[in-house]
C-alpha positions in Angstrom: -31.8 -27.0 -2.0 -30.1 -26.6 -5.4 -30.7 -22.9 -5.3 -28.9 -22.8 -1.9 -25.9 -24.6 -3.5 -25.7 -21.9 -6.1 -25.9 -19.2 -3.5 -23.0 -20.8 -1.6 -21.0 -21.0 -4.8 -21.6 -17.4 -5.5 -20.4 -16.5 -1.9 -17.3 -18.6 -2.3 -16.5 -16.9 -5.6 -17.0 -13.4 -4.1 -14.7 -14.2 -1.2 -12.1 -15.7 -3.6 -12.1 -12.4 -5.5 -11.8 -10.4 -2.3 -8.9 -12.6 -1.2 -7.1 -11.8 -4.5 -7.4 -8.0 -3.7 -6.1 -8.4 -0.1 -3.2 -10.6 -1.3 -2.2 -7.9 -3.8 -2.3 -5.3 -1.0 0.0 -7.4 1.1 2.4 -8.1 -1.8 2.8 -4.3 -2.2 3.2 -3.5 1.5 6.7 -2.3 0.7 6.0 -0.5 -2.6 6.5 3.3 -2.3 3.3 5.2 -3.1 1.1 2.1 -3.4 -2.6 2.7 -2.7 -4.6 -0.1 -1.2 -7.7 -1.5 -3.0 -10.8 -3.1 -1.5 -13.5 -5.2 -3.0 -17.1 -3.8 -2.8 -19.5 -6.6 -2.0 -23.1 -6.3 -3.0 -26.3 -8.3 -2.4 -27.3 -10.2 -5.6 -30.9 -10.4 -6.7 -32.4 -13.7 -7.5 -31.9 -15.2 -11.0 -35.5 -14.5 -12.0 -35.1 -10.8 -11.1 -31.7 -10.7 -12.9 -33.5 -12.1 -16.0 -36.3 -9.5 -15.6 -38.8 -12.2 -15.1 -39.9 -10.6 -11.8 -39.3 -7.4 -10.0 -37.7 -6.6 -6.5 -40.3 -6.4 -3.8 -42.9 -8.4 -5.6 -43.5 -10.7 -2.6 -43.3 -13.8 -4.8 -41.1 -16.8 -4.3 -38.6 -15.1 -6.6 -38.2 -12.2 -4.2 -35.4 -13.9 -2.2 -31.7 -13.1 -2.0 -29.3 -14.4 -4.6 -26.2 -14.3 -2.4 -23.4 -11.8 -2.7 -21.2 -10.7 -5.5 -18.2 -8.4 -6.0 -19.6 -5.3 -7.7 -16.2 -3.7 -8.3 -12.8 -2.9 -6.7 -12.0 0.6 -5.5 -8.9 2.4 -4.4 -8.3 4.1 -1.2 -6.3 7.3 -1.8 -5.3 8.1 1.7 -1.6 8.9 1.9 0.9 6.5 3.3 3.5 7.4 6.0 6.4 9.6 4.9 9.8 8.3 6.2 13.4 9.3 5.7 15.5 7.0 3.5 18.9 8.7 3.4 18.8 8.5 -0.4 19.3 11.9 -2.1 17.3 10.8 -5.1 14.2 10.0 -3.1 11.4 12.6 -2.7 7.9 12.6 -1.3 5.0 14.9 -1.8 3.4 16.5 1.3 -0.3 17.1 0.6 -2.0 16.8 -2.7 -0.5 16.0 -6.1 1.2 13.3 -8.1 4.6 13.1 -9.8 4.3 12.9 -13.6 6.3 10.2 -15.5 6.3 9.3 -19.2 5.4 5.7 -20.3 5.6 5.3 -24.0 3.2 8.0 -25.3 1.2 8.6 -22.2 1.7 10.5 -18.9 1.3 8.5 -15.7 0.8 9.8 -12.2 2.5 8.3 -9.1 3.1 9.1 -5.4 6.2 6.9 -5.4 9.2 9.2 -5.5 11.9 6.5 -5.4 13.6 7.9 -8.5 17.2 7.5 -9.7 19.6 9.4 -12.0 20.9 7.6 -15.0 24.6 8.0 -16.0 23.6 10.5 -18.7 21.8 12.7 -16.2 18.2 11.6 -16.9 15.9 11.2 -13.9 13.8 8.1 -14.1 11.6 5.8 -12.0 12.9 2.4 -10.9 11.2 1.0 -14.0 13.1 3.3 -16.3 10.2 5.7 -17.1 11.4 9.3 -17.5 10.3 11.7 -14.8 8.8 14.9 -16.2 9.3 18.5 -15.2 6.5 21.0 -14.8 7.0 22.0 -18.5 6.2 18.4 -19.6 9.7 17.5 -20.8 11.9 14.8 -19.2 14.1 16.0 -16.4 17.8 16.1 -17.5 20.7 17.4 -15.5 24.4 17.8 -16.2 25.9 14.4 -15.3 29.2 16.0 -14.3 27.5 18.4 -11.9 25.5 15.6 -10.5 28.6 13.5 -9.9 30.1 16.2 -7.6 26.8 17.3 -6.0 26.6 16.9 -2.2 23.3 16.6 -0.3 19.8 16.1 -1.5 19.0 16.6 -5.2 15.8 18.5 -4.5 14.4 21.3 -2.4 11.2 21.5 -0.4 9.3 23.0 -3.4 9.8 19.9 -5.4 12.6 21.3 -7.6 15.8 19.6 -8.8 18.7 21.7 -7.7 22.0 20.4 -9.2 24.9 22.4 -10.6 23.1 25.7 -10.5 20.1 24.3 -12.5 16.6 24.6 -10.9 14.1 22.2 -12.6 10.6 22.1 -11.1 9.3 18.5 -11.1 5.9 17.9 -12.7 3.5 17.7 -9.8 -0.1 17.5 -11.0 -3.5 17.2 -9.4 -6.5 15.6 -11.2 -9.8 17.2 -10.8 -10.9 14.2 -8.9 -9.3 11.0 -7.7 -12.3 9.3 -9.3 -10.6 10.1 -12.6 -7.6 7.9 -11.8 -7.3 4.3 -13.1 -4.6 2.0 -11.7 -1.7 1.2 -14.0 0.7 -1.4 -12.6 1.6 -1.3 -8.9 1.8 2.4 -8.0 1.0 4.3 -11.2 -2.3 5.9 -12.4 -3.7 7.1 -15.6 -5.9 10.1 -15.4 -9.1 9.9 -17.5 -9.6 13.7 -17.0 -7.4 16.8 -16.9 -4.6 17.0 -14.4 -3.2 20.5 -13.9 0.1 21.5 -12.4 0.0 22.5 -8.7 1.0 26.2 -8.3 4.6 26.8 -7.1 3.3 28.4 -3.8 1.2 25.4 -3.0 3.9 22.8 -3.7 5.5 21.1 -0.6 7.9 18.2 -0.9 10.1 16.2 1.4 13.6 15.6 -0.1 15.4 12.4 1.0 12.1 10.8 2.1 9.5 8.5 0.6 5.8 8.0 0.9 5.4 4.4 1.9 2.6 2.0 0.9 -0.7 2.8 2.5 -1.3 -1.0 3.0 -1.2 -1.9 6.7 0.1 -5.4 7.0 -1.8 -6.1 10.3 -5.1 -4.8 9.0 -4.7 -6.8 5.7 -3.7 -10.0 7.5 -6.9 -9.7 9.7 -9.0 -9.1 6.6 -7.3 -12.2 4.9 -8.2 -14.4 7.9 -11.8 -13.2 7.9 -12.1 -13.7 4.1 -10.5 -17.2 4.3 -12.9 -18.3 7.0 -15.9 -16.9 5.0 -14.7 -18.8 1.9 -14.3 -22.0 3.8 -17.8 -21.6 5.3 -19.3 -21.3 1.8 -17.3 -24.3 0.6 -18.5 -26.4 3.5 -22.1 -25.4 2.8 -21.6 -26.6 -0.8 -20.3 -29.9 0.4 -23.2 -30.3 2.9 -25.8 -29.5 0.3 -24.2 -31.8 -2.2 -24.2 -34.6 0.2 -27.9 -33.9 1.1 -28.8 -34.0 -2.6 -26.9 -37.2 -3.1 -28.7 -38.9 -0.1 -32.1 -37.7 -1.4 -31.4 -39.1 -4.9 -30.3 -42.4 -3.4 -33.5 -42.7 -1.4 -35.6 -42.0 -4.5 -33.7 -44.5 -6.6 -34.1 -47.2 -3.9 -37.9 -46.6 -3.7 -38.4 -46.7 -7.4 
């Protein structure tokens, strides 16, 4: 019975962690370029097997389930919908690739193209991180030319076109999305090499944004499911705790 209590507690903890992941997805439903995460649940071996006191499949009393646990959280890299915004500083990537931005001394990748031009002509993210060109240097335009520019600031090849300057944005592709580690809300660090996408393969959407890939309806349904599973585990803990209390009470009365 005590073992069952521990299994229920393990289940409640796993559902609590899953609820945190879902809540974060919902909180970023309006964050451009955000990629949803999901918790990977895994069956847990019994404590004796975890301590190498027995082996799986032994057929002994130790060969019973140990509940579930969150093994890890993973990121879904499916693209979000691309929608027009009417903002000439916005840009979305069609197809593969990530914009490159500079954070302190490291290059981050993002699909969120909600950029802005500073008064001195620097192109930055909403957090103030410089946006890099394909040559690895921050994008800088003539502020006077930008002030009189009419229309979108980019073309469909992902280049800044202001005042006669044509500056290709840094659009890189990692060898594998498995190399990417989340940094903040919609940024990634690449643990491997990330090469520039060739000019002929670059396709961008000026005046548009890639929205968050989090679907609010799907995430709300997952939240309800997870909350009910959490409550079920908590109720099991209460039931087993009461049963243990009643058993101890009977033993004490008989002694």
